[in-house]
N, C-alpha and C positions, 0 to 999 in steps of 0.2 A: 504494500500500500504506500502511495505517495500522497499525503494529506496536505492540502494547501488552503489558503484563504485568498479570495479574490474580491476585487471591488465590484459591487453591484449597485444598481440605482437606489436600493434601500439600505445600503451599508455593506460591510464585509460579509461574505458568504463562504462557508466551507465547501471544498470541492476535492474530488479525486483526480489526480493527474494520470491519464491513460495515454501513453505515447505523446502525441502532439495535441491532445485534447484535454479539456477540463470538464468533468462531469459534476454539475451542481448537486449538493447534498441537502437533505431536508432538515438536518440538525440546526439548531440556532447558531452554533459556533463550533469550531474545531475542538474546543475543550470538552464539550459533551461527548464527542466521539472518543477522544483520548481517554476520558474517564469511564467509558463504557456505559454512559447514561443515555446514549442515543445511537441507533444503528447508522451505518454508513449507507443510507438508502438514497437512491437517486431522486432528484426533484426537478427534472427538466432535461432538455436536450443538451448534449455535449457542445462545448464551445471551443473554437480554436485557441490553443494556448497563446498564440501570438496576438490574439484579440483581447486578452484580458490583462488587467493590471494586478499583479500579485502583491498582496499585503503580507505582513508578518504572519507566518502560518498559525501562530497562537500567541495570545497575550498572556505571558506567564503570571501566575499569582505571585511567585517569588522567582527572582533570577539572581544568580550569583556566579562569580568567576573564581578561577583558581590561578594564583600567581606562581610563576617560576616552576612550571611543571615539565619542562624539557631541560635536560642537563646542558645542552649546548647554548640554549637561550640564557640560562643562569650565568654561564661562563662569559657570554658576550656582553652581559651587563655588569660583570665584575662581582657577582654575588655567589655565595656558596649555595649548593642545592639544599632546599629545606628538608628537615627531618620528618615533617608532617605537612599535609596540604595547607596552603595559605588561602583562606577564603576571604572574599570581599563582595559587597553587595552591588548589584546593578539596579537602579531605580526604574520604575515603569516607563518614565519618559525617555529612556534610552532606546526603547523598542522601535525599530525602523523596518520598513519593507526592504526586500532584497535589493531593490534598485536605488535605495536611498532617496534623495541625496543626503550627505552629511554636511551640516553647516559648521564652518570653521569659526568657533567663538572668538570674540575679541580678547578673552581672558587667558588665552594660551598662545605661545609662539612655537610650541613643540608638539604638534598633533601627529600621532603615530597610528599605524595599522597593526592589527594582530589577527592573522588568520587562525581560526580555532574550530574544533569539533564541538558542536553543541549537543547536549543530551536532554531529552524531554522525558520527564517522569510520566508513567502510565498508571501505576498502582501506588497507593499510599505506602510510604516507606518510613518506618520509625525504628531505629535501633536494630537494623538488619545487618547480617554478616555479608562480607564481600562475596562469599560463595553463592549467596542468593540475590545479590544486588541487581544483576542484569535482568532478573525476572520482573523487576519493577520499572524497567525502561520501556517506554512506548516506541521511541525511535530517535533518529539523529538528524541534524541539519548543519548547515554552514553558517558561521558567525564571524563578523568582524568586531572584535572587542576594541573599538577605537579608544585611544588613551591620550590624555594631555600629560606628557612626560614631565614638564616643568612643575605642574601642580602635584603630580604623583610624588616628586622628589621633595617638594617644599611643604606639603601639608601632611599631618600625621594620619588623617583619614583619607581614603581614596575615593570618597563619594563624588567630589567634583571631577577628579581626574578621570574617573571611569563612567560617570553618569551624566555627561552633558546631553543635551537634547538631541535625540537621534543617533547617539553614539553606538548603537548596536544593530546595524543591518543584519538581517537573518533570513534564512530560507534556503533555496527558493521554495522548498516544501519540507515536510517531515517525512523521511523515509523510515518505514516501520522497521523495528529491530530484526524481524525475520528476513526482510528483504535486504537490509543494509549489511548484514553479516558481522564479522568480527570487528569490534570498534578499535582494536589494537593492530589492525592490518589495513589502514587507510592512508593514502598519500594526500598530504595537504600542500597546496601550492598557492602562492600569492604573487600577483603581478602589480606593479605600479607603472602606469603609462606604458604597458607592454613589456616592461623589464621584470624578469623573474627575480623575486627577492627571497621567497621562502619556498623550500622544497624538501619536505621531511615526512617520514612515516610516523603515524601515531604509536608505533612500537617503541619509539624513543621517549614516551612519557615516563616521568619518574614514578608517578602514581597512576596506574591504569584506571579506566572508567569504573570498574567494579569497586575498587578501593575508594574512589572519590564519592560514589553514591553511598556506600556504607558509612564512610567518615561523616559526611554531611548529615546523614540520617540520625547519627548519634548527637548532633548539635540541635536539630529541630526536625519535626516531621516534614517529609517531602510529600507534596500533594500532586495529583494528576495535573499536568500542564506546567509544573515548575520546570525551570531551565537551569542547567549547569553548563557553563562554558569552561572547557577543560585545560586552558592554557595554550600558549602560543610557542611554536618552535623558533629556532634562530632565524635571523634575517630581518629583524625589525629595524626601523630607522635609527633608533637610539643606540643600537649596537654597532653601527657602521662607523668607519673612520675615514673622513669626517662624518658626523651624524647627518642624516638626511630625513627631514620631516615633510609632512604633507602640506600642500599649498592649494589655494583655490584653483580649480581647473584640473587637478589631478584625478585620474581614474584608477580605482582600486578594484581588482578582480581576485576572488578567492574561490578555489575549486577543491573539492574533496571527492576521492574515488567513491562512486556509487551513490553519491548524495547530490550531485549537481554543482552549480556555481552561482555566486552572487556577484554583482558588479555595481559600483556606485561612484558618483562624482563628489568631490569636495567643492563646496560653494561658499561664497561670502555670505555673511548674515543678511 
């Protein structure tokens, strides 16, 4: 299953992506399907995928990220790999459709990209073991965890650095866990203006998806539709010499095996 949300005259509608078509669904939103509260029943004729505007596949109740979850990324930023996952919150206003755009706020001069694997919870998870954690995952999607590096370095909390308006383009849809396959065997690639910047396998994660879901579930209950962004590999702008940050007009494209791609532009306020 590839579950999406698309723009309709009466607001966002859930749909199933079938090849190059989108089948509208009768459920009020994607979250009801993810939670098993509504069937994925058709509610109309299929539409060409090229004719619809895809929205964020789901609006998470809770969204949070994981810092420094690839060893090479920790090294390029001059930090030691953490001994346990580093969690930070992503506010609801960060949620953005897969095509963006991302507004470059005036309060940062160091806007950066982070191509990441996103994990969508399907079943409530509270104090679960890593051995059973993937049973609680509905599916996976592509995320850009846009970051204001200067604010991340200068402020003790990462709320502003990680939660600027529209700082989380995501999608293009949620690929169900059974179709996506092993989350530790996916290739992540990020391009900026056509230049390949990131190219790594999720096998290089310090803490794999099952451990992240289990760890977070011991902090607070995870509910259907919640989102975990699992960290970014090496190749971000802050890790380059000299550093290279995003500017208005830049185009960021992120692709993950079997999940599709998102692409968005950086714009002035």
